[in-house]
C-alpha positions in Angstrom: 93.0 95.5 37.2 91.0 98.7 37.2 87.8 100.2 35.7 89.8 101.6 32.8 90.1 98.1 31.4 86.4 98.4 30.6 86.3 101.9 29.1 86.3 102.5 25.4 87.4 105.8 24.0 84.5 107.8 22.6 83.9 107.2 18.9 81.2 108.0 16.3 80.1 104.4 16.2 79.4 104.2 19.9 77.9 107.8 20.1 80.2 108.5 23.1 78.8 105.6 25.2 81.3 103.9 27.4 81.4 100.1 28.1 80.3 99.0 31.5 82.9 99.7 34.1 84.3 97.4 36.7 81.7 98.1 39.4 78.9 97.7 36.8 80.4 94.4 35.7 80.2 93.1 39.2 76.7 94.5 39.7 75.6 92.7 36.5 77.1 89.5 37.9 74.6 89.6 40.7 72.0 88.2 38.3 74.3 85.2 37.6 74.9 84.8 41.3 71.2 84.4 41.7 71.1 81.8 38.9 73.9 79.9 40.7 71.8 79.8 43.9 68.9 78.4 41.9 71.2 75.8 40.2 72.1 74.5 43.7 68.4 74.1 44.5 67.4 72.2 41.4 70.5 70.2 40.4 72.1 69.6 43.8 69.4 69.5 46.5 66.4 68.4 44.5 68.0 65.6 42.5 69.8 64.2 45.6 66.5 64.2 47.6 64.6 62.6 44.8 67.1 59.8 44.0 68.8 59.0 47.3 66.2 60.0 49.9 62.8 59.4 48.2 63.8 56.4 46.0 62.6 57.9 42.8 64.6 56.3 39.9 67.5 58.3 38.4 66.0 58.1 34.9 62.7 59.7 36.1 64.5 62.3 38.2 66.9 63.3 35.4 64.0 63.2 32.9 61.8 65.7 34.8 64.7 68.0 35.6 65.7 68.0 32.0 62.3 69.2 30.9 63.4 72.7 31.9 66.1 72.5 29.3 64.0 70.8 26.6 61.9 73.9 26.2 65.1 75.7 25.1 63.9 76.3 21.5 62.0 79.2 23.1 65.4 80.9 23.7 65.7 81.8 20.0 62.2 83.4 20.2 62.8 85.2 23.4 66.1 86.5 22.0 64.5 87.7 18.8 61.6 89.1 20.9 63.9 91.2 23.1 65.7 92.5 20.0 62.5 93.5 18.3 59.8 94.2 21.0 60.9 96.3 23.9 59.0 95.5 27.1 57.8 98.6 29.0 60.4 100.6 27.1 63.4 98.3 27.6 64.8 95.7 25.2 66.5 93.6 27.9 65.8 94.6 31.5 62.1 93.9 32.0 62.4 90.5 30.3 65.0 89.6 32.9 63.0 90.7 35.9 59.6 89.2 34.9 61.3 85.9 34.0 63.1 85.8 37.3 59.9 86.3 39.3 58.2 83.4 37.4 61.0 80.8 37.7 61.3 81.6 41.4 57.6 80.7 41.9 57.9 77.6 39.7 60.8 76.1 41.7 58.9 76.4 45.0 55.8 74.7 43.4 58.1 71.9 42.0 59.4 70.8 45.4 55.8 70.6 46.7 55.0 68.1 44.0 58.2 66.1 44.8 56.9 65.6 48.4 53.7 64.1 47.0 55.7 61.7 44.8 58.0 60.8 47.7 55.1 60.1 50.0 53.7 57.6 47.5 57.0 55.9 47.0 57.6 55.6 50.8 54.1 54.1 51.2 54.6 51.5 48.5 58.2 50.7 49.4 59.3 51.2 45.8 58.5 53.2 42.6 55.4 52.0 40.9 53.7 53.3 37.8 50.1 54.1 38.6 47.6 56.9 38.0 49.0 58.9 40.9 52.6 58.7 40.0 52.0 59.3 36.3 49.8 62.4 37.1 52.2 63.8 39.6 55.2 63.2 37.3 53.4 65.0 34.4 52.5 67.9 36.7 56.2 68.1 37.9 57.3 68.1 34.3 54.8 70.9 33.4 56.0 73.1 36.3 59.7 72.5 35.3 58.8 73.4 31.7 57.4 76.7 33.0 60.6 77.1 35.0 62.7 76.5 31.9 60.7 79.0 29.8 61.1 81.6 32.5 64.8 81.1 32.8 65.0 81.4 29.0 63.0 84.6 29.0 65.4 86.1 31.5 68.9 84.7 30.8 68.8 85.1 27.0 68.1 88.9 27.1 70.6 89.2 30.0 73.4 87.7 27.9 72.4 89.8 25.0 72.7 92.8 27.3 76.4 91.9 27.9 76.9 92.2 24.1 75.1 95.5 24.1 77.2 97.1 26.8 80.7 95.9 25.7 83.1 95.8 22.8 85.1 92.8 21.5 88.3 93.8 23.1 87.0 94.0 26.7 84.3 91.3 26.4 86.4 88.4 27.8 87.0 90.4 31.0 83.3 91.2 31.3 82.3 87.6 30.7 85.0 86.4 33.2 83.5 88.6 36.0 79.9 87.9 35.3 80.3 84.2 35.0 82.6 84.2 38.0 79.6 85.5 39.9 77.6 82.5 38.8 80.1 80.3 40.5 80.1 82.6 43.6 76.3 81.8 43.7 77.0 78.1 43.5 79.7 78.3 46.2 77.5 80.3 48.5 74.5 78.0 47.8 76.6 74.9 48.5 78.1 76.2 51.8 74.9 77.8 53.1 72.8 74.9 51.9 75.1 72.5 53.6 74.7 74.4 56.9 70.9 74.6 56.6 70.5 71.0 55.6 72.9 69.6 58.1 70.2 69.4 60.6 68.3 66.8 58.5 70.4 63.8 59.4 72.3 64.9 62.5 71.6 61.5 64.0 73.6 59.8 61.2 70.5 58.2 59.6 71.4 56.5 56.3 70.2 57.8 52.9 66.7 56.8 52.2 65.8 56.3 55.8 65.2 59.9 56.9 61.5 60.5 57.8 59.7 62.6 55.2 58.7 65.3 57.8 62.3 65.8 58.7 63.2 66.5 55.1 60.3 68.8 54.3 60.7 71.7 56.8 64.3 72.7 56.2 64.1 72.1 52.4 60.9 74.1 52.1 62.4 77.0 54.0 65.3 77.1 51.6 63.0 76.9 48.5 60.9 79.7 50.0 63.6 82.2 50.8 66.0 81.8 47.9 63.6 82.8 45.0 62.9 86.2 46.7 66.6 86.8 47.2 67.3 86.0 43.5 64.6 88.4 42.3 66.2 91.2 44.5 69.6 90.4 43.1 68.2 90.6 39.5 66.7 94.0 40.2 70.0 95.4 41.6 72.0 93.9 38.8 70.1 95.5 35.9 69.0 98.8 37.5 69.8 101.6 35.0 72.5 99.6 33.1 70.6 99.3 29.8 69.8 103.0 29.6 73.3 104.1 30.5 75.5 101.7 28.6 73.6 99.8 25.9 74.7 100.3 22.3 71.8 98.4 20.9 70.0 101.3 19.4 73.2 102.6 17.7 74.3 99.2 16.4 70.9 98.6 15.0 70.5 101.9 13.1 67.3 103.0 11.5 68.2 101.2 8.3 69.2 98.1 10.1 66.7 97.9 12.9 66.3 94.4 14.2 62.7 94.9 14.9 62.2 94.7 11.1 63.7 91.2 11.1 61.1 88.5 11.3 62.0 85.2 13.0 62.1 83.5 9.6 64.7 86.0 8.4 66.6 85.6 11.7 66.9 81.9 11.1 68.3 82.6 7.6 70.9 84.8 9.1 71.8 82.1 11.7 72.3 79.5 8.9 74.1 81.8 6.5 77.6 80.8 7.7 78.8 77.2 7.9 80.8 78.4 10.9 77.5 78.7 12.8 76.9 75.0 12.3 80.4 74.0 13.2 80.3 76.0 16.5 76.8 74.7 17.2 78.2 71.1 16.9 81.1 71.9 19.2 78.9 73.7 21.7 76.4 70.9 21.9 79.0 68.1 22.4 81.1 70.2 24.8 77.9 70.9 26.9 76.8 67.3 26.9 80.2 66.1 27.9 80.5 68.7 30.6 77.1 68.3 32.3 76.3 64.6 32.0 77.4 64.2 35.6 75.1 66.9 36.9 72.3 64.6 37.9 74.5 61.9 39.3 77.4 63.6 41.2 75.5 64.1 44.5 74.1 60.5 44.4 77.7 59.4 43.6 78.9 61.0 46.8 76.0 59.4 48.8 76.2 55.9 47.4 79.9 55.4 46.8 81.3 57.5 49.6 78.4 57.4 52.1 78.3 61.2 52.3 75.3 63.0 53.9 73.0 65.4 52.0 74.9 68.4 53.5 78.2 67.0 52.5 77.2 66.2 48.9 75.7 69.7 48.6 79.0 71.1 49.6 80.7 69.3 46.6 79.3 72.2 44.6 81.4 74.5 46.7 84.6 72.7 45.8 83.6 72.6 42.2 82.6 76.3 42.3 85.9 77.4 43.9 87.8 75.7 41.2 85.7 77.4 38.5 86.2 80.8 40.1 90.0 80.2 39.8 89.5 79.1 36.2 87.3 82.0 35.4 89.5 84.7 36.8 92.7 83.4 35.3 91.2 82.7 31.9 89.5 86.0 31.3 92.4 88.2 32.4 95.5 86.1 31.7 95.0 83.0 29.6 92.8 84.3 26.8 94.7 87.6 26.4 97.9 85.6 26.0 96.9 82.4 24.1 93.7 83.5 22.3 90.1 82.2 22.8 90.3 79.1 20.6 93.6 77.7 22.0 92.4 78.4 25.5 89.2 76.5 24.9 91.1 73.5 23.6 93.4 73.4 26.7 90.3 73.6 28.9 88.7 70.7 27.2 91.7 68.5 27.5 92.0 69.3 31.2 88.3 68.5 31.7 88.7 65.1 30.1 91.6 64.3 32.4 89.6 65.4 35.4 86.9 62.8 34.8 89.6 60.1 35.0 90.6 61.6 38.4 87.0 61.5 39.6 86.7 57.8 38.6 90.0 57.0 40.4 88.7 58.8 43.6 85.8 56.4 43.7 88.0 53.4 43.7 90.1 54.8 46.6 87.0 55.6 48.7 88.7 58.7 49.9 86.5 61.8 50.2 89.6 64.1 50.2 90.6 62.8 46.8 87.1 63.4 45.4 87.0 67.0 46.8 90.4 67.7 45.4 89.3 66.2 42.0 86.3 68.5 42.1 88.5 71.6 42.6 90.7 70.6 39.7 87.6 69.8 37.6 86.1 73.2 38.4 89.3 75.0 37.4 89.4 73.1 34.1 85.7 73.8 33.5 86.3 77.5 34.2 89.1 77.7 31.6 87.0 75.8 28.9 83.8 77.7 29.7 85.1 81.3 29.6 87.2 80.7 26.5 84.1 79.1 24.8 81.7 81.8 25.9 84.1 84.5 24.7 84.5 82.7 21.4 80.7 82.4 21.2 80.2 86.1 21.7 82.7 86.8 18.9 80.4 84.5 16.7 77.5 86.8 17.5 76.3 89.5 15.1 76.0 92.7 17.1 73.0 94.0 15.2 71.0 90.8 16.0 72.6 90.0 19.4 69.4 88.7 21.0 68.7 86.3 18.2 72.2 84.9 18.1 72.4 84.6 21.9 69.0 82.8 21.8 70.4 80.4 19.2 73.6 79.7 21.3 71.3 79.4 24.4 69.2 76.9 22.5 72.3 74.8 21.7 73.5 74.9 25.2 70.1 74.2 26.9 69.1 71.4 24.6 72.5 69.8 25.1 72.3 70.2 28.8 68.9 68.6 28.8 70.2 65.6 26.8 73.2 65.5 29.2 71.0 65.3 32.3 68.8 62.6 30.8 71.7 60.7 29.4 73.5 60.8 32.8 70.5 59.3 34.6 69.9 56.6 31.9 73.5 55.6 31.7 73.7 55.4 35.5 70.6 53.1 35.6 72.1 51.0 32.8 75.4 50.8 34.6 73.7 49.8 37.9 71.9 47.0 36.0 75.1 45.8 34.4 77.3 45.9 37.5 76.7 44.8 41.1 79.0 47.5 42.4 77.5 51.0 41.9 80.9 52.6 41.4 81.1 51.0 38.0 77.8 52.5 36.9 79.0 56.0 37.9 82.4 55.4 36.3 80.6 54.6 33.0 79.0 58.0 33.1 82.3 59.8 33.7 84.2 57.8 31.1 81.7 58.6 28.4 82.0 62.3 29.3 85.8 62.2 28.9 85.5 60.6 25.5 82.9 63.1 24.4 85.2 66.0 25.4 88.0 64.7 23.2 85.7 64.5 20.2 84.6 68.1 20.9 88.2 69.2 20.6 88.4 67.9 17.0 85.3 69.9 16.1 86.7 73.0 17.7 89.7 72.9 15.4 87.3 73.7 12.5 86.0 77.0 14.0 87.0 80.2 12.1 85.8 83.6 13.4 87.0 85.5 10.4 85.0 83.4 8.0 81.9 83.7 10.2 82.1 87.5 10.3 82.5 87.8 6.5 79.6 85.4 5.6 77.2 86.6 8.3 77.8 90.3 7.6 76.8 89.8 4.0 73.7 87.8 5.1 72.5 90.6 7.4 73.0 93.2 4.7 71.0 91.0 2.2 68.2 90.4 4.7 67.9 94.1 5.5 67.5 94.8 1.8 64.7 92.2 1.7 66.5 90.0 -0.9 65.8 86.9 1.2 62.1 87.3 1.4 60.1 84.3 0.2 
């Protein structure tokens, strides 16, 4: 593998601009590495602390965490905005940096509100709905909504930048590297978080019995340092890339400038091809089926296996290492040989099988089996994700990349929000139905496996050629103004 894999020969259509090289691809990946670190904070540490340590119900925890995804409709707007309104002279870069600064501040404020909720629950001995808990829950939801908006305003333009700096033939390699860095962030976050948080229950105190003051200091230190690190990574990742490599201004020529496309026209472009709807359906069900366990995996380790906070945080590392393996092999070997759609189908089948393995690991009560299952699950997730993202970028009109990426981001984020809430609700239902908690968790994993199988049947209907033909005609018509009114 060398940087020549990322270089396109000069041509009139690219105005002699090269695609991002190997080093630039890894540098761009630093932004995703930062997002991986943030994911560990919100969906590994925060949800475990809220459910297992503070006694906040899984439905409440999953609900407030999902708020950050429910604001996902803003992704379409931010994508269209980055296409049409450059910020301080840049279509993508400054949206990324400002959004990163805001979501870093929001996540620190969120954990401070969690401590207030936890203190009330500890004082009452259980969760009670009263003016204090309602007010604090609403405040936490508001902060996480701001967090979600900031993530949307940064990640959507960033993904559009990947389209701007690449061509179809080398895009799967670029995606493979950049999304591998996301998993590197999750692995680093899981390992380092496990080390930092290990001091919390060195005395072997059971979940839910650790004094609140023992939780606050180490967790606050992590939630204070990581946002600054993530902002620095975002700045390094995007420095000079847009100016040097972006083809946006050439793909959107003067007669086809996307800044002349209103949001209403953009939506008409998005709905011009039935393939957009088919892929939306696949993407939604795939995402829901993949992430329903996100809010329950760490509590699963705590309740079923008796693992500590540090140990359940490290589960993300096993999952992340598997994903790195899946990402690397998919982008450079599997997709080039099998194609994007067949690779996505294989990945989905493997993910469905992995949920069965995770269920079986619970009944054996062996941590080693769970950790091994997480590595296999990560590998399968990596195969399915890279193939699906590569297919998604093929189903993106280059002249309106931000708008399309925003739309795909909307589908993913809304589905992830529904998945997070559904996981918490199904877990609470399962716990109410069964006396043994393992059956409640198994219910979540079994539904995920079934959903993934249904997603495969939808994927069979996706046709990239049909999409390009119908969408290309729609963009031309919109540019001529025929779709006005």
